[in-house]
N, C-alpha and C positions, 0 to 999 in steps of 0.2 A: 481195752481201748476200742472205740468205735471205728469201724472201717469206713473210709471215704468211698464215694461213688466211683472215683477214678481207680482206687485200690481194688474195689470189687470187680470192676471191668477187667483190669489187668490180670487179676487172679483167675477169673473165668476164661480169659483168652488163653492163658497157659494150659488150663485144663482142656479147652477146646482143641488146641494143638496136640495135646497128649492123646486124644482119641485115635488119631491116625498116624501120628509122627513118631519117629525115633528122635532122640535128642542127645546133644553132647555139649558140655560146658567148655567154652573156649576162654581165652584170656580176657576178651572184651565183652562177651555176651554168651547167650545160649543159642545154639543152632538147632532148629527144628526142621526135619526133612522127611520126605516121603517119596521114595523112588517110584511108587505106583502112579503118582500124579505129578509128574515133573513140571507141568505148565501152570500149576495152581499156586498162587502166591501164599494163600492161607496155610499151606502145608510145607512151604519151603522158604523159611524166613529166619532172620537173625534178631532175637528178642533180648530184652533187658540189657541193651547195649549201654555201657558206661565208658566214655572217653573223656577224662577230665582235662587232659592236655590236648589242645587242638592239633599240636604237632604230631600227635599219635594217631590221628585219623587215618592217614595212609596205611599205617601198620594194621589198624583194626579192619580196614576195608580189605587189605590183602589177606588177612587171616580168614575172614569169612569167605571170600571168593575162592581161596585155595581149598578150604574145607569142602565147599559144595562141589567144586570142580573134581575133587578126588572121588566124589560120589556120582560123577557124571550128571550133576544137577547145576542149576543156577540159583543163587540167592536172590529171591524176587521181592523181598520186603525187609526193611530195617525198622525196628521198633525200639527207640531209646527207652531206658528205664525211666520211671516217673521222675520228672523234674530235671532230666539230664539232656534234653534237646537244647541245642544252642544255634546261634546264627552261623557260627563257623561250621557246625555239622551240616546245617542246611545247605550252605554254599558249596561245601565239599561234595556232598551226595548229589546235588543237582548237576555238578560238573561231571559226575560219573553216570549220568543217565537216570537218576531217580527223581521222582516228583513228590514234593511235600504234600501230605494229606493231614488236614486238621479235622478232628472229630469232636462232637459235643457229647459229653458224658451226661446222660439223662437219668433222673431218678423219679420213680412214681411217688407222689405225695398225697394224692387223693383218688378216690374211685372215679372212673370215667362216667361222665354224665349222659353221654349219648345212649339212646335206647338200643337194645339188641336188634339188629336187622332180621327180618323174617323171610327175605327173598334170597338169602345166601345161606347154604349149609356149610358148617365147618366140621370136618371129620378127621379121624386119626390117619396120618399118612401111611402107617404100617398096614392098614387095611385097604388102602387105595394106591398101591405102589405105581401102577401104570399112570394114573392121573397125576400123582406126585411127580413122576418123571417128566410128564408133559409140561409142568410149570417151569422146568428148566429149558426144555427143548424149544418151547414157544416164546421164550424170553429174548429180548434183544441184547441182554447182558449175560455172560461175557461176550466178547467180540466175535468169536468164531464158533461154528458148530462143534468142533472138536473140544473146545474149552467147555461148552455147555454140557456136552456128553460127560466129560471128566467130572464136572461139578455135580451132575446128577449121580454119578457113580459114587463120588465121595460122600455125598449126603445119604445115600442108601446105606453105606457102611456106618455112618455116624448114628443111624437109627438103631444099631445093635446096642448102643449105650442106653440103658433104661432111664437114665437121668436126662436124656435128650428127647423131648416130646415134640414131634413135628406134626403139623396139621395142614390140610388142604381145604381151601374154600371152593365150593362147587356152586356155580350159577346154572341152575337146571342140570344138564348132564355134562356141562363143560367145566374143566378146571379153570379157576379164575385167579388163584393166588395161593400163597403158602406163608407159614410163620412157625417159629419154634419157641418153646420155653425150655431153657437149659438150667438145671438145678446143680449148683456147685456149693455144697455145704448149706449155709444160710442165704446164699445168693440165688435169686431167680432172675435170669437174664432173658429178655425178649430179643430174639434174633431173627434175621433173614425175613423180615416183613416185606413181602413182594406181591405186587398186583400186576397181573398180565395186561398187556395192551388190549384195549377194547372193553375193559371192565371198570374203568375209573368211575363210572356213574352208578355202580351197583352196590356201593357201600361195602365193598369187599374188605378194605382195611379196617373198617369199624367192626365187622363181624369177626375178623381174625383177632384183633386186639381184645375185643370183648371176651372171646373164648379163652385166650391164653391168660388174661388177667383174672378171669373167673377161676381158672385152675390154680393160679398163684394164690388167690384169696382162700380157696378151699384148703390148700396146703399150708396156710398160715405163714406164708413167706413174707417177712417184713422188709427184706432188702431186695427191691425190684428195680432193675436198671436196664438201660439200653445204650448202644453206641451208634450214633448217627453222624454221617459225614456233614461237616459244616456247610458245604455247598448244596446239600440236599434239603432245600427249604420245604419241599412238600412233605417229606417224611417227618421232619422236625415238627411241622405243624400238626401232623397226625398224632404224634406222641404228646404234644402239648394238649391237644383236645382230649386225649385219653387220661390226663391227670399227671403228666410228667413235667418236670422242670429241668433246666440245664444246670448242672452242678459240677462244672469243671471241664477240662479239655484234655485230649490225648493227641499227640503228634506221632505220625508214622511216615515212612518214605517208601513209595512204590516204584519198583523198577520199570522203566518205560523203554529202555534200550538195552540190548544184550551187550 
């Protein structure tokens, strides 16, 4: 049976969580948690959540929050199982301080047509760890310096996984952006495409996408995908220009209040 783009992304997300997280299966979903990074939603979340009866939503919420509290952590993200998000779940979680996030599931269907830029070098992050770290510290996202430090530390650990190839774009001697290609079985997922402020006119995103997609092509990866937030029109356009189409949607809920 051929896997859907949404199915590929959900599978790769579980593997991505497994890089750093411990996990435990609860009654309504799977809790992924990492005490080393308590403020990062990507490693403290409740995934594959299924609540068929809306009246059970309070019980599912209490189950997850009680579990994370016992670990001195906060559940920072809810991710419903494929096809299980509902209006009732949205309303309930919004009342509990969560924000609905809609993502476009994108699949590569043809080779990118833009020429490879020559004014930006793309190099392995493992060989440029200081420059790689700067791509986090100089970014306006996440909100606080402490969160940016934590994210940089987390991604440094992720690079211990040989299936997670991270790259840094260099404009002259300055780090200008980063991107990853994550291989999970027959899935090649393009992740964390990020361009630093001040480098929007340097074709950094083109250089990064060209590099990671060239790698996917050399590896003969036929299932190439990416997950982009619906509100992020700029990145969605970058991926369309690189040969991707939108092929489904994924809903998650991000905690915005303790």
